[in-house]
N, C-alpha and C positions, 0 to 999 in steps of 0.2 A: 504493501499501501506506501502509495507516497509520503503519509504523512509522517512512516515510522522511519522514510528517508529524510526529515529534515532534523536539527540540531535542537535540541530542549528548546531553548528561548522563542525559535522559528515557532515551532509547533504549540509549546504553551502559549503564545500569541495568534495563531490560528484557532487552536479550539476556544479558546478565550473570546474571540470574535462572531466566532458561530454561535456561541451562547448567547452573545449582546445580540447581535439581528433576530436571532428569535425571539426573545426576552424583549426586546425594541419592537418587534412588529404587536407580539401579544399586547405589550403595552399602549400602543399606537390606538391598535384596535378597540381597547379595554376603557382609554382615554378619551375617543372619539365619539362614543356613546355615554361618557357620562359629562362631557362637555359640552353634545350637543342635546342634551338632559337639561343640564345647569340654564344652559342659554335659553331654552322653553320654556323654561320654571321664569328666568328674570324677564323675560318676555310674557308672559300670562300673569306675573305680579302685576305688572304695568297696567298692562290691557283690566284686570280686573279691578283693580284702582278708576280706570278709565271708566268702566260699568257702572262702579258705586256713585262717582260721581256724576255721570248723566242720570240714574235714577234717581239722584238728588236734584238735579237740575228739574226732569219730571215731575217730581212733587211739589217741589215750587210753584212749579207753573200751574198745575191741578187745584193744590190748595189756594194760594195767592194771585193769580193772576188771572186765572179762567172766572172765578169772582166777579174781577173787576169789568174783563168785557164782554163779559156773556149777554149782558142787554144790549151789546149794540149789535147783536150776529143775527136779529132779526129786525133790524132799521137798517145796517150800512148794506150798499149793495153792492160791496166787496167781502170776502170772509176775510176774520182776521186770523191767520196763520198763528200770532200767537199763542192762542188758548190752544193747542196743540200741544200735548205734554213732547209728541216723537218729531217737530218740528222742532220747539222750542233745543231738545236735546242735542238734534243733529246740527245745528246751527252755533251750539257752544261747543259742539267738536272741532268745530270747522274753525274756530279761534283757539284752541287748544293746541291744533294740529302747526299753528305757527311759532308754537316751543321746540326748540331742536329735539328734545328728547324724544319728542312726540309726531318729530314730521311725518315721519314712514306707515302711522299709524291710520287706519281706516275704521268707520263705525256705520253702521247700520239695521235699522230698525227693520229687518224682513219679514216682512208682514203678506199674509196668505192674501187677505182679500181687504186693500187699504184703501182710501182715501184719496190721497197724494199718490200718484202712480211711481212716485220716483221711490218708492218702500215699497215698490211692488218683490216678491223674493220670485228668485229665477228657481230651478228645477231641486238645483241642491240644495240651497234656501228653505224650501220647500220640505223637502224630504227631515230635515233636521229638527223641525216645527212639529211636520207630524210625529217624529221619533220622540218627543219630547211629550207631544199627546198623548201616545201609546206607552208611555215607559216614565209614569209619574215618578218614578224617586232618580232619573236621571236629571240631575241640577246643572251641568256642567259638560259640552260636549268640546275637544279642540283636536287640530290634525294639519292634518296640508292640504291642499284643494293648485289645482290647475283653473286658472286663469289667462284670456288671448293676451295678458300683460306679461303672464308669467308663476310661477308656483308663490303662492300664498300661504301662512300660518296662519290658524282663526282660533278664535273663542268663540262661545256662543251659550247665551244662556236663554232658559224661556222667558216669554215676555207674557203674562197676563191682564183680563182686565180685571184690572183690582176695586175698582171705585164704579158706583151710578153714575157720577156725574161723564164718565164716559158714556156713556150707553145712550146720550143725546144726541149727539154725532153719529153715533154707530149702531143703533137697533132697527129704526125702523126710517122709512123716509118721510112720512107724513111727521115725525117727530124731530125730524134734525131742522137745522138752523134755514132759514130762506136764505141766508147768502151764502153758506155752504154748498145748496144746490146749486145756488145761480154760479158757485165757482168751480168744480169739481164734478154737477151731475149729478145725478140717482142713481146711477147704476154700480155704482163701488163704495165699498167702506161702511155698507150694511149687515145685518142678522147678527151681529157681536152678542154673547150675549156674556154676565159677570159671572169671571172666576175663568171663564175660556182661556186657553193659551193660543193667542191670534198672529203669534211673531214672537224672531226669535234676535235677541241684542247679540251682533256679530261685530266681535272686534278684530283688525286682522292688520295684517306685517308681511313685506315681501319676507317669502323665505328664504332669499341669499342674507337677508339680514342677519337673522337667527344663526343661518349654517354659517357666515363670514365671522361672526363672533366665537363659534366655535371652532372655528378652522385659525382664526388667530391666535389664541388661547391653548391650542391645540401645539401648535408649530413653535410657540416660545416653550410651552414647559419640555415639548422633543429634543429641542435646541439647548437648553440646560440640561437635560440627563445624555446628549450628546457630549458635552462639555464634561460632564462630572463623569463621562465612560472613558474619556480622554485621557483623562487628569489621572485613575482609579488605574490604568495600564500604565500610563507612563511611572506610576510609584511603585506599582508588581513588579514591573519588568528591571526598576531599577535593584527593588528588594531582593527580586528573582537573581539578578547578576550578583550582587552584591553575598548573596547568604548561601548562594547555588550552585551556580553557575561557575563561579571564578575558585571556591574551592574544588571544584568537582577537576577543574580545567587544574590545579595546582597539583592535585593526586595523580591525575592521567599523567603530566611531564613527570613525578617525582617517580610512578608507576616504570615509565618507560625507561628512564635514568637507571633504577633498580635492574630493570632487565638488563642493562649495557653491562650490569656488574658494579655502577656505581653504590654500593651498598653502603657507604657514609653516607646518602640524602635521608630526610627522616618525613614521613607523612606529617605533613602540620596538622598539629589537632587542638585547635583554639576554640571549641564551642563543646560542648556537651547534648547537642541533637543527634538527631540522626546521622549529619556528617562527622561529627567530630565520632559517631560510634564508629564511623565506617573509617576513618579515617585509622583512629586505636586499630582496629582489628586489621589492617591493612601492616601496621607496624609489628606486630606480634607474627602478622605472615612471613614479613623483612626477617626479623628475628629468628623465625625458626630456618625459613631459607639459608639464611647467612648461616645456621649452627649445623645443617645438611652439609652444606657447602666445607665448613671447615674439617666436619669429620671425614668428610670423601677424600679431602685434599690428604689427612696424614693418612689413610689409608693405602694411599699410592708413594 
């Protein structure tokens, strides 16, 4: 085998490199999964804060804005969209996106039957809403989906009709404000019932944003590991050369000298480890050889 033809130092380095490459690959795979999961968790944490913030906006709109503007809904010719919690939350989110930390985030209240078709759920989003309806214990869904602009990572939560005040605009056409009918028509946004899940709050971010964070962290950690490995290899080689290879080479030279008849040469015994034990054994062997040769010379 080619490995057996190498000297001790190079052979040790080759074996160490093979072990490192295997460990490096396994560590990279494990770290990649861990860091990607961590990046997802970081994005999810931000997304949940945004959802909670939007829910606060929705609640404030329902509690404080609607009572002030509702009387005008039947008198004004144009519907006052600011009375709608979904509209308020969406508009506030557009302002949040001006902050650098949230510029890549997107928010949508994907609704099965919205008044404003801007909020209409696509087939993927409709499936999420349907899943929330069928699985009452499911309070959050996250994952990746493909869009024409690229892959995104999303977090979705169910949105239900929580207050009777919502049904004024969404129960039946005859109960809806005249300005709403004039602005949006009488075909969409009706038939809602209290406590029904009618939409999914979805916060999404480009997948590259998530994966790039994981890749940057992985590159940094693997670079550190590579640097540490190279430093360890240097130190181990130095210690190996000083503690093992150099004494063995010295013993080899001494053994060669003894084989040429230089019996005065001694095997250096500077330690009590295996190398020192080997040197002591060689010295005893040399002494025995010297005694045997002296006896042989006397007989002649």
